[in-house]
C-alpha positions in Angstrom: 22.4 22.2 -28.8 24.0 18.9 -28.0 21.6 16.2 -26.8 22.1 15.2 -23.2 23.1 11.6 -22.4 21.8 10.8 -18.9 19.2 8.6 -17.3 16.6 11.3 -17.2 17.2 12.7 -20.7 17.8 16.2 -19.3 19.3 18.8 -21.6 20.4 21.6 -19.3 21.6 25.0 -20.5 24.5 26.7 -18.6 25.4 30.2 -17.6 29.1 30.7 -17.6 31.3 33.4 -16.1 33.8 35.4 -18.0 36.4 32.6 -17.8 34.0 30.1 -19.3 33.4 28.3 -16.0 29.8 26.9 -15.6 28.2 28.8 -12.7 24.5 28.1 -13.1 22.1 25.7 -14.7 18.9 26.5 -16.6 16.1 23.9 -16.8 12.6 24.3 -18.2 9.8 23.9 -15.6 8.7 20.4 -16.8 12.2 19.1 -16.6 12.7 20.6 -13.1 9.5 19.0 -11.8 10.6 15.7 -13.4 13.9 16.0 -11.6 12.3 16.7 -8.2 9.9 13.7 -8.6 12.9 11.5 -9.5 14.8 12.7 -6.4 11.8 12.1 -4.2 11.5 8.5 -5.5 15.2 7.9 -4.9 14.9 9.3 -1.4 11.9 7.2 -0.4 13.4 4.2 -2.0 16.5 4.6 0.2 14.4 5.0 3.3 12.4 1.8 2.4 15.6 -0.2 1.8 17.0 1.0 5.1 13.8 0.1 7.0 13.7 -3.4 5.3 17.4 -4.0 6.3 16.6 -3.1 9.9 13.5 -5.3 9.9 11.3 -2.2 10.4 9.4 -2.5 7.2 5.7 -3.5 7.5 4.1 -5.7 4.8 1.4 -3.9 2.9 -0.9 -6.9 2.8 -0.6 -7.5 6.6 -1.2 -3.8 7.4 -4.2 -3.8 5.1 -5.8 -6.8 6.8 -5.3 -5.2 10.2 -6.9 -2.0 9.1 -9.9 -3.8 7.5 -10.5 -5.7 10.7 -11.2 -2.4 12.6 
């Protein structure tokens, strides 16, 4: 099997139809879980960047100090 060349080093296997068109992807469980974790990281990173751009982001140190005061 040819080695994948991508950021996550994923080597998918494909199911093809009778014309040779790829219709489905097969991933092992560990790779699938790695992919889900990566997608979650990307998603939360985008939310954080958006919040920072809007000035809605709270500084961790400031929030920690406020919590410890209580």
